[in-house]
Backbone bond lengths (Angstrom), bond angles and torsions (degrees), N, CA, C in turn:
res aa  C-N    CA-C-N  psi(-1)  N-CA   C-N-CA  omega(-1)  CA-C   N-CA-C  phi
1 M - - - 1.467 - - 1.524 108.74 -
2 P 1.343 120.11 124.38 1.445 121.77 -176.35 1.512 111.97 -80.04
3 A 1.355 114.80 166.79 1.455 119.93 -176.35 1.525 114.63 -76.96
4 P 1.359 121.17 -31.60 1.461 119.07 -176.55 1.509 112.58 -55.09
5 R 1.348 116.16 146.66 1.456 122.33 -175.37 1.525 109.80 -99.74
6 S 1.307 116.64 107.32 1.457 122.28 -177.48 1.506 110.63 -89.94
7 R 1.347 116.52 150.52 1.454 122.06 174.47 1.517 111.22 -118.83
8 H 1.317 117.91 18.34 1.460 119.70 -172.40 1.525 110.45 -129.88
9 L 1.332 115.68 142.02 1.452 121.69 179.18 1.521 111.77 -61.10
10 A 1.343 117.79 -40.17 1.457 119.94 -178.46 1.521 110.90 -60.00
11 G 1.327 116.12 -42.20 1.451 120.10 178.39 1.511 111.66 -64.08
12 L 1.325 117.01 -39.13 1.460 120.73 179.20 1.518 110.75 -60.92
13 L 1.313 116.91 -47.46 1.454 120.16 -177.21 1.523 111.47 -65.62
14 L 1.334 117.08 -34.60 1.454 120.46 177.70 1.518 110.41 -65.88
15 V 1.323 116.33 -45.72 1.460 121.57 -176.78 1.511 111.68 -70.29
16 L 1.353 116.25 -37.40 1.455 120.35 -170.22 1.523 113.64 -102.78
17 G 1.298 116.86 14.06 1.455 119.53 -175.10 1.518 113.79 -58.21
18 T 1.336 117.24 -29.80 1.458 119.04 -179.05 1.510 112.77 -64.17
19 A 1.342 118.08 -18.71 1.470 120.10 -179.66 1.513 112.44 -69.43
20 L 1.337 116.74 -12.03 1.455 120.00 -178.91 1.525 112.26 -90.57
21 A 1.339 116.48 3.34 1.462 119.92 178.96 1.521 110.20 -67.98
22 P 1.326 117.54 159.53 1.464 120.30 179.79 1.524 111.74 -57.73
23 V 1.318 116.25 146.92 1.462 121.42 -179.42 1.521 109.19 -113.26
24 A 1.335 114.81 -179.08 1.457 120.77 -176.83 1.516 111.08 -68.79
25 A 1.318 114.78 176.85 1.458 120.21 -179.79 1.523 110.89 -59.44
26 Q 1.322 115.47 152.98 1.458 120.24 -177.90 1.528 110.88 -63.26
27 P 1.350 117.41 134.03 1.458 119.71 178.99 1.527 110.77 -77.09
28 A 1.328 115.31 172.53 1.456 120.60 176.38 1.527 110.14 -70.42
29 A 1.332 115.96 164.20 1.462 120.54 176.12 1.527 109.30 -60.57
30 P 1.332 117.20 150.43 1.465 119.14 -177.60 1.521 112.12 -67.35
31 T 1.317 114.00 154.34 1.456 121.04 169.64 1.525 107.74 -108.39
32 T 1.317 116.63 154.95 1.461 121.14 -179.26 1.518 109.09 -116.52
33 V 1.330 115.73 128.30 1.462 121.64 179.65 1.518 109.08 -123.70
34 S 1.313 116.31 159.97 1.464 122.37 174.83 1.517 108.98 -106.18
35 Q 1.331 115.06 135.86 1.455 122.11 178.74 1.526 108.72 -141.18
36 T 1.319 116.61 154.99 1.458 121.02 173.34 1.523 108.42 -96.68
37 L 1.330 116.05 120.09 1.461 122.57 177.94 1.512 108.74 -123.43
38 A 1.321 116.56 126.85 1.464 122.12 179.79 1.528 111.51 51.62
39 G 1.333 115.75 38.51 1.454 120.83 174.31 1.508 116.02 85.61
40 R 1.327 118.30 2.72 1.460 120.97 179.59 1.525 110.36 -128.96
41 E 1.321 115.00 143.11 1.456 119.36 178.25 1.524 109.69 -80.19
42 V 1.320 115.87 131.35 1.458 121.95 179.60 1.518 108.93 -133.18
43 R 1.305 115.58 167.06 1.462 121.78 175.27 1.523 108.76 -105.21
44 I 1.320 114.98 143.05 1.459 122.19 -177.81 1.516 108.50 -129.66
45 D 1.321 116.79 126.16 1.464 121.09 171.95 1.525 108.20 -85.65
46 V 1.310 116.14 126.53 1.458 123.12 -176.37 1.528 108.58 -110.60
47 H 1.312 116.20 114.93 1.464 122.97 178.83 1.528 107.48 -104.51
48 R 1.319 116.95 112.48 1.459 121.24 -175.84 1.528 110.86 -100.22
49 P 1.315 116.86 139.81 1.469 119.36 174.79 1.519 110.60 -72.28
50 S 1.313 116.61 167.75 1.460 120.47 -177.69 1.521 112.21 -74.27
51 G 1.333 117.96 -21.03 1.459 121.44 179.39 1.517 110.77 -125.46
52 E 1.316 115.68 -160.33 1.460 121.49 177.48 1.529 109.41 -63.42
53 P 1.335 118.25 127.69 1.467 119.14 -176.63 1.527 112.85 -67.86
54 R 1.298 115.74 140.78 1.467 121.68 177.53 1.523 111.79 -81.55
55 G 1.311 117.76 -5.83 1.453 125.35 -176.30 1.514 107.60 157.13
56 A 1.309 116.76 -168.66 1.460 120.79 -177.92 1.515 110.95 -135.27
57 V 1.324 114.71 151.75 1.463 122.72 176.10 1.522 107.80 -129.08
58 I 1.327 116.70 132.07 1.462 122.37 175.54 1.519 107.74 -110.54
59 L 1.334 116.72 124.80 1.459 122.36 -177.34 1.525 109.57 -111.02
60 S 1.340 116.22 124.74 1.464 121.82 -175.66 1.520 110.28 -111.59
61 H 1.325 115.57 128.03 1.465 121.62 -174.38 1.527 112.28 -79.75
62 G 1.323 115.47 173.59 1.452 122.30 -178.44 1.523 114.22 -90.81
63 F 1.322 114.20 -178.49 1.461 122.91 -178.46 1.527 111.01 -58.50
64 T 1.326 116.76 129.62 1.472 126.48 -179.34 1.537 112.91 63.17
65 R 1.319 118.01 10.80 1.460 120.84 179.06 1.525 108.96 -98.36
66 S 1.314 118.38 -167.76 1.457 121.19 -178.33 1.519 109.83 -146.01
67 R 1.324 114.67 173.93 1.464 120.55 -179.01 1.521 111.93 -58.04
68 T 1.341 117.63 -28.48 1.465 119.83 -175.40 1.520 112.97 -71.45
69 T 1.325 118.29 -20.77 1.464 120.36 -176.45 1.529 112.81 -79.51
70 L 1.318 116.97 1.41 1.469 121.01 170.23 1.528 110.98 -121.12
71 G 1.333 116.16 13.86 1.457 120.88 -174.01 1.512 114.59 -63.45
72 D 1.331 118.20 -36.16 1.470 119.26 -179.82 1.527 111.05 -71.47
73 H 1.338 116.83 -37.19 1.470 118.94 173.23 1.524 109.84 -60.20
74 A 1.340 116.12 -44.82 1.463 120.20 -179.00 1.525 111.36 -62.13
75 A 1.326 117.18 -41.32 1.465 120.50 179.62 1.529 111.11 -63.94
76 A 1.335 116.84 -39.55 1.462 120.16 178.62 1.528 110.87 -64.58
77 I 1.314 116.40 -39.32 1.463 120.76 179.01 1.523 110.43 -65.76
78 A 1.340 117.10 -42.89 1.463 119.94 176.83 1.522 110.63 -62.99
79 G 1.330 116.70 -37.66 1.455 120.39 177.21 1.510 112.99 -63.29
80 A 1.340 116.18 -24.09 1.466 121.07 177.76 1.521 111.90 -90.51
81 G 1.328 117.35 4.75 1.451 119.63 171.16 1.508 117.04 103.61
82 A 1.343 118.72 7.68 1.462 121.43 179.67 1.523 110.03 -112.00
83 L 1.308 115.98 150.36 1.455 121.98 172.09 1.527 107.92 -73.72
84 A 1.327 117.73 129.77 1.462 121.56 -177.31 1.520 109.70 -122.74
85 L 1.322 116.27 125.90 1.459 122.88 178.67 1.514 109.49 -115.91
86 S 1.326 115.59 132.34 1.462 121.24 177.38 1.530 108.51 -124.87
87 P 1.343 117.49 96.91 1.467 119.86 -177.22 1.525 112.38 -91.42
88 D 1.314 116.33 152.45 1.463 120.01 163.01 1.522 107.64 -71.25
89 M 1.322 117.33 136.63 1.454 120.65 178.56 1.530 109.80 -71.97
90 P 1.339 118.30 134.78 1.463 119.54 -176.36 1.526 114.23 -68.98
91 Y 1.340 117.95 -24.87 1.469 121.17 -176.42 1.530 109.56 -129.30
92 T 1.323 114.96 148.62 1.465 119.94 -179.91 1.525 111.59 -81.10
93 F 1.318 117.39 -45.89 1.462 121.06 -173.64 1.526 114.01 -115.13
94 D 1.321 118.22 -10.78 1.467 120.40 -175.24 1.524 109.68 -91.98
95 F 1.316 116.35 88.69 1.456 121.61 -174.49 1.523 111.95 -69.93
96 R 1.325 117.22 -31.21 1.460 119.88 177.29 1.528 110.88 -66.81
97 R 1.325 117.18 -42.46 1.461 119.50 178.61 1.527 110.67 -68.07
98 N 1.315 117.68 -36.62 1.463 119.58 174.60 1.519 110.96 -61.81
99 A 1.334 116.36 -40.38 1.462 120.13 176.78 1.528 110.57 -63.14
100 Q 1.315 116.70 -38.56 1.461 120.46 175.93 1.531 110.14 -59.46
101 G 1.333 116.49 -44.81 1.457 120.32 178.62 1.517 112.28 -61.23
102 L 1.334 117.34 -40.29 1.459 120.39 178.14 1.525 111.05 -65.23
103 S 1.322 116.62 -39.21 1.465 119.98 177.26 1.521 110.87 -62.55
104 E 1.332 116.39 -39.68 1.463 120.14 177.17 1.530 110.69 -62.86
105 L 1.322 116.25 -39.71 1.463 120.55 -179.59 1.528 110.62 -66.54
106 V 1.318 116.93 -40.32 1.469 120.33 175.75 1.522 110.40 -59.31
107 A 1.321 116.71 -44.98 1.464 120.75 -179.33 1.523 111.33 -61.22
108 R 1.327 117.97 -38.25 1.465 120.79 178.79 1.522 111.17 -67.73
109 L 1.314 116.73 -37.69 1.456 119.72 176.53 1.525 110.89 -62.81
110 R 1.301 116.56 -40.76 1.461 120.79 -178.31 1.525 111.93 -72.14
111 A 1.334 116.36 -31.28 1.460 120.29 -179.42 1.519 112.45 -77.08
112 G 1.335 117.19 -28.64 1.455 121.52 -177.26 1.518 112.06 78.27
113 G 1.309 114.90 167.45 1.452 121.25 178.96 1.509 112.40 102.83
114 T 1.328 116.97 -58.70 1.458 120.64 -177.52 1.521 111.64 -65.24
115 F 1.330 117.08 -43.97 1.465 121.39 -176.36 1.525 112.10 -118.45
116 G 1.328 116.73 16.75 1.448 120.56 -179.76 1.515 111.48 114.54
117 A 1.325 115.94 -152.44 1.458 121.01 -179.17 1.532 110.19 -65.29
118 P 1.328 117.46 154.19 1.473 119.58 179.12 1.524 112.22 -56.33
119 V 1.316 114.54 139.44 1.471 122.65 176.35 1.525 106.69 -119.71
120 Q 1.328 116.64 120.13 1.460 119.92 -172.39 1.520 114.14 -93.68
121 R 1.318 118.44 -19.22 1.470 121.66 -177.68 1.526 108.48 -116.50
122 V 1.335 115.59 123.30 1.458 121.60 -175.78 1.526 109.32 -130.00
123 V 1.323 115.72 136.97 1.466 122.84 174.68 1.521 107.92 -110.86
124 L 1.328 116.98 135.84 1.460 122.31 175.78 1.518 109.19 -104.28
125 V 1.337 115.93 129.66 1.462 123.32 178.38 1.522 107.28 -124.30
126 G 1.326 117.01 130.97 1.454 118.91 179.74 1.513 112.01 -137.91
127 F 1.330 115.02 134.08 1.466 122.05 176.53 1.523 109.52 -100.54
128 S 1.329 117.51 131.71 1.461 123.46 173.45 1.532 110.23 55.69
129 A 1.335 118.38 -122.29 1.466 120.10 179.08 1.525 111.32 -62.06
130 G 1.319 117.60 -31.05 1.460 120.41 174.34 1.517 112.26 -63.89
131 G 1.340 116.27 -26.12 1.452 119.95 175.65 1.516 112.21 -66.08
132 L 1.334 116.85 -35.32 1.459 120.50 177.23 1.524 110.83 -69.56
133 S 1.323 117.17 -48.84 1.470 119.99 179.06 1.523 111.08 -59.33
134 S 1.332 116.70 -41.30 1.464 120.19 179.66 1.522 111.37 -66.31
135 L 1.321 117.37 -38.45 1.460 120.65 176.70 1.523 110.56 -58.95
136 L 1.337 116.48 -46.22 1.462 120.94 -177.51 1.519 112.27 -66.07
137 A 1.345 117.04 -21.81 1.468 121.36 178.77 1.520 112.75 -97.40
138 A 1.321 118.20 -2.80 1.461 120.65 -169.61 1.522 113.91 -73.68
139 G 1.316 118.00 -8.51 1.457 120.49 174.44 1.516 113.23 -89.92
140 T 1.315 118.06 1.94 1.463 122.52 179.96 1.524 110.45 -62.11
141 P 1.341 118.30 136.54 1.474 119.25 176.27 1.519 111.96 -52.65
142 G 1.322 115.57 133.28 1.461 121.56 -178.96 1.505 113.76 99.64
143 V 1.346 118.30 -18.20 1.467 120.88 178.20 1.523 108.32 -80.87
144 V 1.334 115.59 121.70 1.464 120.90 -175.62 1.523 112.61 -107.79
145 G 1.322 117.89 -6.10 1.460 120.09 179.56 1.510 111.34 -167.90
146 Y 1.336 115.02 153.74 1.461 122.70 179.71 1.515 108.92 -132.64
147 V 1.344 116.57 132.96 1.464 122.64 175.20 1.527 108.29 -120.90
148 G 1.326 117.24 122.76 1.451 122.56 174.19 1.516 110.29 -102.32
149 L 1.330 117.11 117.73 1.462 122.92 179.55 1.523 108.50 -99.41
150 D 1.316 116.47 102.38 1.464 123.31 -175.34 1.536 109.93 42.41
151 P 1.332 116.63 59.70 1.463 119.40 -171.14 1.527 113.17 -72.39
152 F 1.328 113.07 160.96 1.468 123.81 179.17 1.522 108.45 -110.28
153 D 1.316 116.49 151.86 1.459 121.47 172.99 1.519 109.04 -127.27
154 K 1.318 116.12 149.67 1.460 121.89 179.68 1.524 109.29 -101.96
155 V 1.325 115.80 115.72 1.458 120.77 176.59 1.522 108.72 -74.90
156 E 1.316 115.89 128.88 1.462 121.96 179.69 1.515 108.70 -88.04
157 R 1.294 116.17 90.48 1.461 121.45 -173.29 1.526 110.66 -63.11
158 G 1.320 113.76 137.50 1.449 120.64 -179.82 1.517 113.35 83.18
159 E 1.346 117.09 -9.69 1.457 120.41 -178.63 1.527 112.14 -112.22
160 G 1.334 116.61 -6.86 1.464 119.83 176.17 1.512 114.93 73.79
161 G 1.312 117.97 15.19 1.454 119.92 -178.26 1.503 112.13 -132.05
162 A 1.329 115.82 -172.83 1.457 123.32 175.15 1.519 106.79 -143.84
163 L 1.312 116.84 142.19 1.458 122.19 -170.41 1.529 111.99 -58.11
164 G 1.323 116.76 -54.04 1.456 119.77 -179.05 1.514 112.69 -70.89
165 R 1.318 117.22 -40.27 1.460 121.17 -179.56 1.528 111.38 -60.99
166 D 1.326 116.27 -38.86 1.460 119.47 -179.79 1.524 111.92 -73.79
167 F 1.339 116.46 -29.11 1.462 120.26 -179.06 1.527 112.39 -81.60
168 A 1.326 117.74 -33.83 1.464 122.60 -169.19 1.526 114.20 -51.88
169 P 1.333 121.20 -44.00 1.469 119.71 -176.51 1.525 114.34 -61.60
170 S 1.328 117.81 -21.03 1.465 120.59 -177.42 1.522 113.45 -89.90
171 L 1.341 118.17 -6.93 1.460 120.93 -174.89 1.522 110.61 -80.31
172 K 1.318 116.45 124.29 1.470 121.70 -179.82 1.524 112.14 -97.35
173 T 1.309 117.70 -5.23 1.465 122.18 179.92 1.520 110.43 -78.57
174 E 1.328 117.48 143.82 1.460 120.49 175.89 1.522 110.23 -63.98
175 A 1.346 115.38 147.77 1.464 120.22 -173.86 1.521 110.87 -140.19
176 L 1.331 114.11 152.08 1.462 123.26 174.49 1.517 107.41 -134.59
177 L 1.339 117.57 132.07 1.459 122.60 179.74 1.522 109.85 -119.81
178 L 1.331 115.86 131.81 1.458 122.95 172.99 1.523 107.27 -123.62
179 H 1.323 117.15 126.37 1.461 121.96 -175.19 1.525 111.29 -123.45
180 A 1.332 115.34 156.82 1.461 123.07 160.71 1.528 107.99 -93.41
181 P 1.334 118.34 162.12 1.463 119.50 172.07 1.530 110.35 -59.99
182 P 1.322 118.32 162.30 1.463 120.87 -179.04 1.529 112.74 -56.24
183 S 1.324 115.77 136.10 1.453 122.54 177.37 1.518 107.84 -156.57
184 R 1.333 116.18 172.09 1.467 118.55 178.92 1.516 111.24 -65.91
185 C 1.345 117.94 -27.84 1.456 120.28 -175.02 1.523 113.34 -79.03
186 N 1.323 118.80 -18.61 1.465 119.94 169.87 1.523 111.02 -111.02
187 A 1.358 114.84 23.41 1.472 121.78 177.87 1.524 111.02 53.72
188 Q 1.358 114.48 45.54 1.461 121.65 -180.00 1.531 112.17 55.77
189 S 1.321 114.70 45.65 1.473 122.54 178.94 1.525 111.80 56.07
190 V 1.328 114.96 48.16 1.458 120.03 -176.29 1.532 112.28 -61.43
191 A 1.338 117.35 -24.67 1.461 120.10 -179.85 1.522 113.36 -89.60
192 A 1.339 118.73 2.62 1.463 120.85 -178.18 1.526 113.53 -55.49
193 P 1.343 120.75 -35.84 1.470 119.72 179.72 1.518 114.84 -60.10
194 W 1.331 118.37 -20.61 1.463 119.32 178.94 1.522 111.15 -55.96
195 G 1.341 116.29 -31.58 1.456 120.00 -174.85 1.510 114.58 -62.11
196 R 1.311 117.78 -26.30 1.466 119.52 179.03 1.530 112.30 -100.78
197 L 1.333 116.70 2.23 1.460 120.65 -175.49 1.523 113.95 -113.41
198 L 1.330 117.66 -27.90 1.469 120.48 -178.21 1.531 110.09 -69.05
199 P 1.313 119.13 119.88 1.467 120.73 -174.08 1.524 114.27 -64.71
200 R 1.341 117.43 -29.35 1.460 119.91 -175.52 1.533 110.27 -120.61
201 L 1.314 115.60 45.10 1.462 120.76 178.72 1.521 110.23 -76.34
202 L 1.327 116.46 126.87 1.457 121.83 179.09 1.517 112.27 -90.18
203 Q 1.325 116.64 -38.40 1.458 120.99 -174.27 1.519 108.92 -154.75
204 D 1.330 116.04 137.88 1.463 122.37 176.49 1.517 106.46 -135.22
205 T 1.316 116.48 101.66 1.461 121.44 -167.81 1.518 111.71 -124.80
206 V 1.315 115.72 131.20 1.460 121.95 169.54 1.524 108.35 -95.19
207 I 1.324 117.49 123.48 1.456 121.66 176.96 1.522 107.25 -88.59
208 E 1.297 115.95 107.14 1.458 121.79 -171.31 1.525 111.39 -59.82
209 G 1.330 115.52 132.57 1.452 121.82 177.40 1.511 114.67 80.68
210 A 1.337 118.10 -2.90 1.455 120.25 -176.02 1.522 111.33 -69.66
211 S 1.314 115.63 147.75 1.455 121.71 169.02 1.523 108.14 -98.14
212 H 1.314 115.86 164.81 1.462 120.83 178.19 1.532 110.27 -56.63
213 C 1.320 116.74 -34.50 1.469 121.15 -175.37 1.517 113.07 -72.14
214 D 1.339 118.33 -18.81 1.457 120.22 178.64 1.517 112.17 -62.81
215 F 1.324 117.98 -17.40 1.461 121.54 -175.05 1.525 112.37 -93.02
216 E 1.330 117.82 -13.78 1.460 122.04 171.75 1.523 109.41 -85.43
217 S 1.325 115.12 156.86 1.465 118.90 173.44 1.528 108.79 -162.71
218 P 1.364 116.22 107.53 1.460 127.03 1.06 1.521 111.44 -84.14
219 T 1.332 115.07 151.21 1.451 119.58 170.79 1.536 108.03 -96.14
220 D 1.326 117.49 -170.18 1.465 119.23 -178.88 1.525 110.39 -148.59
221 W 1.328 115.13 178.40 1.464 120.27 -176.24 1.535 111.21 -62.71
222 M 1.319 117.38 -31.43 1.458 119.53 -177.45 1.525 111.42 -65.17
223 C 1.333 115.50 -44.69 1.465 119.24 177.55 1.522 110.22 -64.92
224 R 1.342 117.16 -44.62 1.470 119.41 -178.95 1.526 111.33 -63.50
225 W 1.323 117.17 -36.50 1.468 120.81 178.70 1.525 110.68 -65.47
226 A 1.324 116.50 -40.31 1.464 120.38 -176.20 1.521 112.86 -83.55
227 C 1.340 116.73 -32.43 1.467 119.17 -167.02 1.523 115.12 -124.06
228 G 1.327 119.26 -6.52 1.450 120.42 177.67 1.519 113.21 112.76
229 D 1.334 115.14 158.90 1.456 121.38 -176.15 1.520 112.28 -69.25
230 T 1.312 114.80 157.72 1.456 121.89 174.79 1.528 109.76 -95.42
231 D 1.322 115.17 168.36 1.462 121.34 179.61 1.531 108.26 -143.10
232 P 1.333 119.00 130.81 1.459 120.31 -176.14 1.527 114.15 -57.79
233 K 1.329 118.55 -36.66 1.464 120.03 -179.68 1.524 111.09 -68.12
234 R 1.322 116.17 -40.78 1.474 118.61 178.54 1.523 110.18 -68.03
235 Q 1.328 116.56 -39.86 1.465 119.78 177.61 1.526 111.00 -63.16
236 A 1.338 116.48 -37.00 1.462 120.08 177.90 1.522 111.00 -65.52
237 A 1.338 117.36 -35.96 1.461 120.41 177.77 1.524 110.83 -65.67
238 V 1.321 116.67 -39.94 1.468 120.20 176.29 1.521 109.99 -62.15
239 R 1.322 116.56 -48.81 1.466 120.29 -179.12 1.529 110.73 -60.95
240 A 1.330 117.02 -40.42 1.459 120.08 179.88 1.526 111.26 -60.66
241 G 1.330 116.52 -43.52 1.451 119.43 178.35 1.509 112.42 -63.20
242 L 1.310 115.93 -42.30 1.455 120.80 -179.72 1.530 111.22 -64.71
243 M 1.310 117.16 -45.23 1.452 119.91 -176.84 1.528 111.58 -70.39
244 E 1.309 117.70 -32.77 1.459 119.50 176.07 1.521 110.62 -66.40
245 A 1.322 117.21 -35.44 1.461 120.33 176.15 1.532 110.68 -62.38
246 V 1.331 116.37 -41.90 1.466 120.08 177.50 1.525 110.08 -61.75
247 E 1.323 117.43 -42.84 1.460 120.85 179.86 1.521 110.95 -62.61
248 R 1.309 117.48 -37.63 1.470 120.99 -177.80 1.526 111.73 -71.82
249 W 1.312 115.75 -47.96 1.467 120.81 -169.21 1.516 113.68 -90.90
250 L 1.327 117.37 -19.92 1.456 121.72 177.69 1.531 108.66 -123.81
251 P 1.314 117.01 70.94 1.466 119.73 -175.03 1.516 111.40 -64.85
252 R 1.319 114.06 149.80 1.473 120.59 -179.87 1.520 110.94 -73.25
């Protein structure tokens, strides 16, 4: 993946075309475990690859969503040889505490035992509000990459700032951003400023015509009703970006 920052779907597909290559054998169906993250018990879907994992990816869902709405992304990642975890977020509005929970999960992966042998390289992926929590956790030791899928930012009213925007300049981890055009469901692209602030940003791409729901997989009627229809080509572009990030940060 090259360093220039593209804003066009055509450029994304050209750069990320290798992500469409055949992947490993299909992994087993996920198992669901309970864990305490940031002081609350949550459920985590664990998607295991068919062989020794090349690393791990943690996928964080959006506001009012659940671990299942990123299950197809997680299955694709496991099929490519990485351990994929999709947790329910412990808090609805407390993005800092959610980030704390993600950091705890990274530490458990690195320590081994809970999810198998120690995994030293972890990628954080977050959709919408999960993109903000994942960003705030992306400096955790062992995290080698961050992917924001149409991420959300929280404006700190009365303080003149925004949670993710204020944090972004300090992040030393490599990052990839995929956005939809401005809409009510991404708060009019409130996280767009991250693209000029992240020091190690690899790609910042707007997928033209995309709805917020194109970044979930699987999505559902509720998201489509609130945020607009999905399109297979746009969904494929999202998946291509995500899988190329896995190839870069979790080499075989």
